[in-house]
C-alpha positions in Angstrom: 46.6 39.1 93.6 45.5 42.3 92.0 41.9 43.2 92.7 40.0 44.3 89.7 36.8 46.5 90.1 34.5 47.4 87.3 32.5 50.7 87.9 29.3 51.1 86.4 28.7 54.8 85.3 25.6 56.4 84.0 24.7 60.1 83.2 22.7 62.0 85.8 19.2 63.1 84.6 17.6 65.6 86.8 14.1 64.2 86.1 14.4 60.7 86.1 16.4 57.9 88.2 18.0 54.9 86.2 19.3 51.8 87.6 23.0 51.0 87.3 23.6 49.0 83.9 26.7 47.3 82.8 27.3 49.7 79.9 25.4 52.9 79.0 25.7 54.3 75.6 26.5 58.0 75.5 23.4 60.2 74.9 23.9 62.9 72.2 22.8 66.5 72.7 20.5 66.3 70.0 18.5 63.6 71.6 17.7 65.5 74.7 14.1 66.8 74.7 14.8 69.8 76.9 17.8 71.3 79.1 17.9 70.3 82.8 16.3 72.8 85.2 18.4 71.7 88.3 21.4 73.7 89.0 24.9 71.8 89.1 25.2 71.7 92.9 21.8 69.9 93.3 22.4 67.6 90.5 25.9 66.7 92.0 24.2 65.9 95.4 21.0 64.3 93.8 18.7 66.6 95.8 15.6 68.4 94.6 16.3 71.9 93.2 13.7 74.5 94.2 14.0 77.8 92.5 13.1 81.1 94.1 11.9 84.4 92.7 15.6 85.6 92.1 16.5 82.6 90.0 18.5 80.8 92.6 17.6 77.6 94.4 17.1 77.5 98.1 20.1 75.2 98.8 22.5 77.6 97.2 20.9 80.6 98.9 21.1 78.9 102.4 24.7 77.9 101.7 25.6 81.4 100.4 26.8 80.0 96.9 26.2 81.1 93.6 23.5 79.0 91.8 24.8 78.0 88.3 22.9 75.8 85.8 25.3 74.8 83.1 23.4 71.6 81.9 26.8 69.8 81.7 26.7 66.1 81.5 28.1 64.4 84.6 29.4 61.0 85.2 29.4 59.5 88.5 30.2 55.9 89.9 27.2 54.1 91.4 28.4 53.5 95.0 27.6 55.3 98.2 31.2 56.3 98.9 33.3 58.5 96.6 35.8 56.9 94.1 38.9 57.6 96.4 37.1 56.1 99.5 36.0 53.0 97.3 39.7 52.4 96.2 41.3 52.8 99.6 38.7 50.5 101.3 39.3 47.9 98.5 43.0 48.0 99.3 42.5 47.5 103.0 40.2 44.4 102.5 42.8 42.9 99.9 45.4 43.5 102.5 43.9 41.7 105.3 42.0 39.2 103.2 43.9 38.2 100.3 42.0 36.9 97.4 38.8 38.5 98.6 36.3 39.7 96.1 33.9 42.7 96.7 30.7 41.1 95.8 27.9 41.1 98.7 28.0 37.5 99.3 31.8 37.3 99.9 31.6 40.5 102.2 29.0 38.8 104.3 31.1 35.7 104.8 34.1 37.8 105.8 31.8 39.7 108.4 30.6 36.5 109.9 34.2 35.0 110.2 35.3 38.2 112.0 32.4 38.0 114.3 33.2 34.3 115.1 36.9 35.0 115.5 36.5 38.2 117.5 33.0 38.4 119.3 32.1 41.9 120.5 33.0 42.6 124.1 30.5 42.8 126.7 29.6 45.9 128.6 32.4 47.1 130.7 31.7 48.7 134.1 32.6 52.4 134.7 35.9 51.6 136.3 37.2 49.7 133.4 36.0 51.9 130.6 38.5 52.4 128.0 38.4 54.8 125.1 39.1 52.2 122.4 38.7 48.7 122.2 41.7 46.2 122.2 40.6 43.5 120.0 42.0 44.5 116.6 45.5 44.6 115.5 47.2 47.8 114.6 48.1 48.5 110.8 51.4 47.0 109.7 53.1 50.0 108.4 52.7 53.9 107.8 51.6 53.5 104.4 48.5 51.6 105.4 48.0 54.0 108.2 47.8 57.0 105.9 45.3 55.1 103.8 43.1 54.4 106.7 43.3 58.2 107.8 42.5 59.4 104.3 39.7 56.9 104.0 37.7 58.5 106.8 38.2 62.2 105.3 34.9 63.5 103.6 34.6 62.8 100.1 34.9 66.3 99.0 38.2 67.0 101.1 41.4 67.4 99.0 44.5 67.9 100.9 46.5 68.8 98.0 44.2 70.8 95.9 42.4 72.8 98.7 42.2 76.6 98.9 43.7 78.0 102.0 41.2 80.0 104.1 38.2 79.1 102.0 36.8 75.9 103.4 33.2 75.3 102.1 31.2 73.4 104.9 28.2 71.8 103.3 25.5 70.5 105.2 26.1 67.0 106.5 23.8 64.0 105.9 22.1 62.5 109.2 24.3 60.5 111.2 23.7 56.8 111.1 25.0 54.2 113.4 27.5 51.5 112.5 25.7 48.3 113.4 27.2 46.0 110.8 30.7 45.5 112.3 31.8 45.9 116.0 33.4 49.3 117.0 36.9 49.6 115.4 40.1 51.1 116.8 39.6 54.1 114.3 36.3 55.1 116.3 37.5 57.7 118.8 34.9 57.6 121.4 32.2 55.0 122.2 28.5 56.3 122.5 27.5 57.0 126.0 23.8 57.2 125.6 23.5 53.6 126.2 25.1 53.7 129.6 23.0 54.3 132.5 22.9 57.8 133.9 25.1 57.0 136.9 27.8 55.3 135.0 28.1 57.7 132.2 30.1 60.1 134.5 32.9 57.7 134.5 33.5 58.4 130.8 35.9 61.2 130.3 35.0 64.3 128.2 38.4 64.5 126.9 38.4 61.6 124.3 38.2 63.6 121.1 40.3 63.1 118.1 42.7 66.0 118.8 43.3 65.2 122.5 46.8 64.1 123.3 45.5 61.6 126.0 43.3 60.1 123.2 46.3 59.8 121.1 48.4 58.0 123.7 45.5 55.7 124.4 45.1 54.8 120.7 49.0 54.2 120.5 48.9 52.0 123.6 46.0 49.8 122.7 46.9 49.3 119.2 50.6 48.1 120.1 49.3 46.1 123.1 46.2 44.6 122.0 46.2 41.7 124.5 47.1 43.5 127.5 44.0 44.8 129.7 46.0 46.6 132.2 47.6 49.7 131.3 51.2 50.5 132.4 50.1 54.3 133.4 46.9 55.7 134.5 45.3 57.5 131.7 42.5 58.7 134.1 45.1 60.9 136.0 46.4 62.3 132.6 42.5 63.1 131.2 42.1 65.4 134.3 38.7 64.0 134.6 36.9 62.3 137.5 33.8 60.4 138.4 30.8 62.1 139.6 30.7 63.3 143.3 27.7 62.3 145.1 26.4 64.5 148.0 24.1 64.3 150.7 21.3 66.9 150.4 20.9 68.8 153.7 18.5 71.5 154.9 15.9 70.4 152.4 12.3 71.3 153.1 9.4 69.0 153.2 8.2 66.9 150.4 5.0 69.0 150.4 6.8 72.3 150.0 8.7 70.6 147.0 5.3 69.7 145.4 3.9 73.3 145.8 7.2 74.8 144.3 7.0 72.2 141.5 3.5 73.1 140.6 4.5 76.7 140.1 7.5 75.4 138.0 5.6 73.3 135.6 2.7 75.7 135.2 5.0 78.7 134.4 8.2 77.4 133.2 8.2 73.7 132.0 4.8 73.8 129.9 6.4 76.5 127.7 10.4 75.8 128.0 10.7 72.1 128.5 13.4 71.2 131.1 12.4 67.6 132.3 9.3 65.4 132.5 7.3 64.9 135.6 8.4 61.2 136.0 11.9 62.4 136.0 11.3 64.9 138.7 9.8 62.3 140.9 12.9 60.1 140.2 15.1 62.9 141.6 12.8 63.5 144.5 13.0 59.8 145.5 16.7 59.9 145.4 16.7 63.0 147.4 14.3 61.7 150.2 15.6 58.3 150.3 16.7 56.7 153.6 20.3 57.2 152.7 20.1 60.1 150.1 22.9 60.6 147.7 22.4 62.8 144.4 24.6 64.5 142.2 25.5 68.2 142.2 23.5 68.7 139.0 20.4 67.2 140.5 20.9 69.2 143.8 21.1 72.2 141.8 18.0 71.5 139.7 16.1 70.9 142.8 17.1 74.1 144.4 16.2 75.9 141.4 12.7 74.4 141.5 12.4 75.5 145.0 13.3 79.0 144.3 9.7 79.3 142.4 8.2 79.4 145.8 8.4 82.8 147.5 9.1 81.0 150.8 12.5 79.7 149.3 13.7 82.3 147.0 17.1 82.1 148.6 17.7 78.6 147.2 18.5 80.1 144.0 21.9 81.3 145.6 22.3 77.9 146.9 22.1 76.6 143.4 24.5 79.0 141.9 27.2 77.4 144.3 26.9 74.0 142.2 27.2 75.4 138.7 30.9 74.5 138.4 30.4 71.1 139.7 27.4 70.6 137.3 29.4 71.7 134.5 32.3 69.2 135.2 29.8 66.3 135.4 28.5 67.0 132.1 25.6 64.7 132.2 21.9 65.0 131.1 20.9 66.5 134.5 23.7 69.1 134.0 21.9 70.2 130.9 18.6 70.3 132.6 19.9 72.3 135.6 21.9 74.7 133.4 18.9 75.5 131.1 16.7 76.3 134.2 19.4 78.4 135.8 19.5 80.5 132.3 15.7 81.1 132.8 16.3 82.1 136.5 19.2 84.5 135.6 17.2 86.1 132.8 14.3 86.6 135.4 16.7 88.4 137.7 18.3 90.7 134.8 21.4 88.7 134.5 21.4 88.5 130.8 25.1 88.1 130.1 25.6 85.4 132.7 22.6 83.6 131.1 24.1 84.0 127.8 27.4 82.4 128.8 25.7 79.6 130.8 23.4 78.6 127.9 26.6 78.4 125.8 28.0 75.7 128.4 24.6 73.8 128.1 24.7 73.6 124.4 28.2 72.1 124.4 27.5 69.6 127.0 24.4 68.4 125.2 26.3 68.0 121.9 29.1 66.1 123.7 26.4 63.6 124.9 25.2 63.3 121.2 21.7 64.9 121.8 22.0 66.7 118.4 22.7 63.4 116.5 19.9 61.3 115.2 18.1 59.2 117.8 19.3 55.9 115.9 22.8 56.8 117.2 21.8 56.7 121.0 21.5 53.0 121.4 18.4 53.5 123.5 15.7 51.2 123.6 13.2 53.1 125.8 10.7 55.1 123.7 9.9 57.4 126.7 13.5 58.1 127.2 14.2 58.8 123.4 11.1 61.2 123.4 12.4 63.0 126.5 15.7 63.6 125.1 14.5 64.8 121.7 12.3 67.3 123.6 15.1 68.5 125.7 17.5 69.2 122.7 14.8 71.0 120.6 13.8 72.9 123.9 17.6 73.9 124.2 17.7 75.1 120.5 14.5 77.1 120.9 16.0 78.7 124.0 19.1 79.5 122.2 17.1 81.2 119.5 15.1 83.1 122.0 18.2 84.7 123.6 19.5 85.4 120.1 16.8 87.7 119.0 16.0 89.0 122.5 19.6 90.0 123.4 20.9 90.7 120.0 23.5 87.8 119.8 24.1 85.2 117.2 22.9 81.7 117.7 25.3 79.3 119.2 23.9 76.1 117.8 24.4 75.5 114.0 21.2 74.3 112.6 23.1 71.9 110.1 24.2 69.9 113.1 20.5 69.2 114.4 20.0 65.8 112.9 17.7 64.4 115.8 13.9 64.3 114.7 11.1 66.3 116.2 9.3 65.1 119.1 6.0 63.1 118.9 3.8 63.8 121.7 0.9 62.0 120.2 2.6 58.8 121.6 3.8 60.4 125.0 2.6 63.3 126.5 4.9 63.6 129.5 3.9 66.8 130.9 0.2 67.5 132.2 0.4 71.3 131.4 1.1 71.1 127.6 -1.3 69.9 124.9 -0.5 67.0 122.5 1.9 67.7 119.7 2.8 71.0 121.4 6.7 70.6 121.4 6.8 69.2 118.1 5.0 72.4 116.9 7.5 74.5 118.8 10.5 72.7 117.2 9.1 73.2 113.7 8.5 76.9 114.4 11.9 77.0 115.9 13.6 75.8 112.6 11.6 78.7 110.7 12.8 81.2 113.2 16.4 80.0 112.9 16.3 80.4 109.1 14.9 83.8 109.7 17.6 84.9 112.0 20.4 83.5 109.7 19.1 84.9 106.4 17.7 88.3 107.3 20.1 89.3 110.3 23.1 87.0 110.0 26.4 87.9 108.5 25.4 86.3 105.1 22.3 88.6 104.7 24.4 91.1 102.6 24.6 88.6 99.8 21.1 87.9 99.2 18.0 89.7 98.2 16.3 90.4 101.5 12.9 91.4 100.1 12.7 88.0 98.4 13.9 86.1 101.3 11.6 88.0 103.8 8.7 87.0 101.5 9.6 83.2 101.3 9.8 83.2 105.1 6.5 84.9 105.7 4.9 82.5 103.3 6.5 79.6 105.1 5.3 81.0 108.4 1.7 81.4 106.9 1.8 77.7 105.9 2.9 76.6 109.3 -0.2 78.4 111.0 -2.6 77.0 108.4 -1.5 73.6 109.1 -1.5 73.9 112.9 -4.0 71.7 114.7 -7.0 73.5 115.9 -6.3 72.6 119.5 -3.0 74.7 119.3 -4.9 77.9 118.3 -5.8 80.4 120.9 -9.4 80.8 119.6 -10.1 77.0 120.3 -11.8 75.8 123.5 -8.9 75.3 125.8 -8.3 73.6 129.1 -7.4 75.8 132.0 -4.1 73.9 132.2 -3.2 74.3 128.5 -4.1 78.0 128.3 -0.7 79.5 128.8 1.2 77.0 126.6 -1.1 77.6 123.5 -1.1 81.5 124.1 2.6 81.4 124.3 2.7 79.5 121.0 0.7 82.2 119.3 3.0 84.7 120.7 5.9 83.2 119.1 4.4 82.9 115.9 3.3 86.6 115.9 6.9 87.5 117.3 8.4 85.8 114.2 6.3 87.8 111.9 7.4 91.1 113.7 11.0 89.9 113.3 10.6 89.5 109.5 8.6 92.6 108.9 10.2 95.0 111.5 12.6 96.5 109.0 9.6 97.4 106.8 7.8 99.3 109.3 11.0 101.4 110.2 11.6 102.0 106.5 8.0 103.2 106.1 8.1 105.3 109.3 11.2 107.2 108.0 9.8 107.7 104.4 6.0 108.3 104.8 4.1 107.7 101.8 6.8 106.6 99.4 6.5 102.9 100.0 6.1 100.3 97.3 3.0 97.8 97.2 5.2 95.0 98.7 6.5 97.2 101.5 3.2 98.3 102.5 1.9 94.6 102.4 4.7 93.7 104.9 3.9 96.8 107.0 0.2 95.5 107.2 1.4 92.1 108.3 3.5 93.7 111.0 0.6 95.9 112.3 -1.7 93.0 112.4 0.7 90.8 114.1 1.1 93.4 116.8 -2.6 93.9 117.2 -3.0 90.2 117.7 -0.2 89.9 120.2 -1.4 92.8 122.3 -4.9 91.3 122.2 -3.2 87.9 123.4 -1.4 89.6 126.1 -4.3 91.4 127.4 -6.2 88.1 127.5 -3.4 86.4 129.5 -3.3 89.1 132.2 -5.6 87.3 134.8 -4.0 84.1 135.1 -1.4 83.3 132.3 1.1 86.2 132.6 3.9 86.3 135.1 5.4 89.3 136.9 8.7 87.6 137.2 9.3 86.0 133.8 11.9 87.6 131.4 10.4 85.9 128.3 6.8 87.2 129.0 8.4 90.6 129.6 10.2 90.6 126.2 6.8 89.9 124.2 5.4 92.8 125.9 8.3 95.3 125.5 8.6 94.2 121.8 5.1 94.8 121.1 4.7 98.0 122.9 7.6 99.3 120.8 5.9 98.8 117.5 2.8 100.1 119.1 4.6 103.5 119.8 5.8 103.6 116.3 2.2 103.0 115.0 1.0 105.6 117.4 3.5 108.1 116.3 3.0 107.3 112.6 -0.8 107.6 112.5 -2.2 109.1 115.8 -6.0 108.5 116.3 -8.5 108.4 119.2 -8.8 104.8 118.8 -5.1 104.1 119.2 -4.8 106.4 122.1 -7.8 104.6 123.8 -5.7 101.4 123.4 -2.7 103.0 124.7 -4.5 103.6 127.9 -5.5 99.7 128.0 -2.1 98.5 127.2 -0.3 100.3 130.0 -1.3 97.8 132.4 0.8 95.3 130.5 4.1 97.3 131.4 3.5 96.7 135.0 4.6 93.0 134.3 8.0 94.1 133.2 9.0 96.1 136.3 11.1 93.4 137.6 13.6 94.3 134.7 15.5 97.6 134.5 14.4 97.9 130.7 10.9 97.4 131.7 10.8 100.3 134.2 12.5 102.5 131.6 10.0 101.7 129.0 7.2 102.5 131.3 8.4 106.2 131.6 9.2 106.3 127.9 5.6 105.0 127.0 3.8 107.6 129.1 5.9 110.4 127.8 5.4 109.5 124.4 1.5 109.0 124.7 1.4 112.4 126.2 3.4 113.9 123.6 1.2 112.4 120.8 -1.8 113.9 122.6 -0.2 117.3 122.7 1.1 117.4 119.0 -2.1 116.2 117.4 -4.3 118.4 119.6 -6.7 115.7 120.2 -7.0 116.4 123.8 -7.6 120.2 123.6 -8.5 120.5 127.4 -5.0 119.0 128.5 -1.7 120.4 127.4 1.0 118.5 129.2 4.5 120.2 129.3 6.7 118.4 127.0 10.7 118.7 127.3 12.6 120.2 124.5 14.3 116.8 123.9 11.1 115.1 123.0 10.4 111.3 122.7 9.3 111.3 119.3 12.4 113.0 118.3 14.3 110.1 120.3 12.6 107.6 118.0 13.6 109.5 115.0 17.2 109.4 116.1 16.6 105.7 116.9 16.2 104.8 113.2 19.9 105.1 112.8 20.5 102.2 115.4 21.1 98.7 114.4 17.7 97.1 114.1 19.0 93.9 115.4 19.4 95.2 118.9 15.8 96.0 119.8 14.6 96.5 122.5 18.0 97.3 124.1 18.0 100.8 122.4 16.2 102.4 125.4 19.2 102.3 127.7 22.7 100.8 126.9 22.8 99.9 130.6 19.5 98.2 130.9 
């Protein structure tokens, strides 16, 4: 029986949205009041087209495509999927249910009958977890198999008409869970977020679509749907194993743990979220149980927290012995432990090891689906959902921090981040952070990610950097204006919230420095020949530098750490800008400030680059005094190879590598 479908089509109008009608009369060009203002790409995707100063829209600029507005009429079928997908799904339904119509009522009856004949399976234990359910019959022939495979391709994919080597990756829509039907055999992996943390380790990490073991598993379950036992052991082929539980030995008393945890939550976790205080207590209870048994990742995390106490610094090396085991586990605790060891390695000057370890943490997090929308997690606990959202955005923010501090490109694609931002007004899980703090950090991280991609990424040569820099600076200004008053450093702050709020202001000013840094370099090289727009950005850079140095000076008594890499990076970046300001326009006021800011560099001596910057800073200040003849009574001896000349030669260095220019081995 042939299945006849009638499609209702309508022209796309940029400013209005019409409902589908049985027939639509063509609209002549003479009846149009004005040409459409949206570009062809935004009209095709039914998205808002926001034009920039350059004439291109933001979406085309972000995608690196040319923005074309042709005002050509477009006709598109009114259904969610593409025409090819719709026709293929119609063939599949007609094959398995002959005589079925595709109206809503008939489809609901078919779905109800499927649920009655094949009820969903109950939750399996970790020992019997199979990558694919065994309830559905395989397709009868290869033709239908090809149709099924093609139906799951993206709507824009065309195998026969594609251009080799020029695949355009559009930003995907947010992921949504399939709740209307039970999981079919076409789904490659079952979601693991609904499984308890102890059982999630029984699920292999080698179930992706290109895996050979996944292919054999699909082949077996499709041809033997009624057989539960398999003739061969897929677990051995997958080279994966269940998590090893260990008995923690040589752990100090619980009181020592609490003292070390206080330093961890006060210095680290209030700024870079790792875990909630309740989760820490859960780990502690497992470690101090009458019959303790914890995973390698949890043991590694506890050892790292202990290392923040000066009495137990050697526990950092104990934690390093569990890194391989934590990576093999691939659990949420693994992500937490790897993020913390990244910060510990940075504090010890192990920058490359920290970068590589962070890449492992981001891959494990994405294999667990933390980057997906929270509706895909099948998690009912709002506290757990909030904690996981906060963990993902903290991981994304840490990836960006290492990107612009180490001169590397980001390891997480922002187009894949579909999870919503945290909502700490409902659950404030950390005593050292004010409400709505991590939500604000996530929003600032998004803006910083756009800044790094557009101004310093490989696609920066294809856009107007001046226009894009102005747009980003405008977005940053709007962000700060809409910031709640209790998150600004001038507000009355509780002592436990002081460090978090000051670090938020430092991040904001740091983003302005990144957006305006090329401007101050250009102005320094070409003194007196800058345009009004260039001088405006130079003023923004100098203002952000003054505010940052003032904040750092205010943080010296209790909120600044002598062992923290991120704190040191704020100091070094702003000191370098201050040196440029001092060399460009020396004055008595700046020289007086130079003496005041010198104390900040003592907080960077745990890093090699910090010690080198201290010597460079002292030499530069003395040289400015000598050249300007401000201090006529003291004429310090200067070397022939002067520091200011070094700065002049530095201008030819890639600006993305600041502050590593001081010493290649730093």
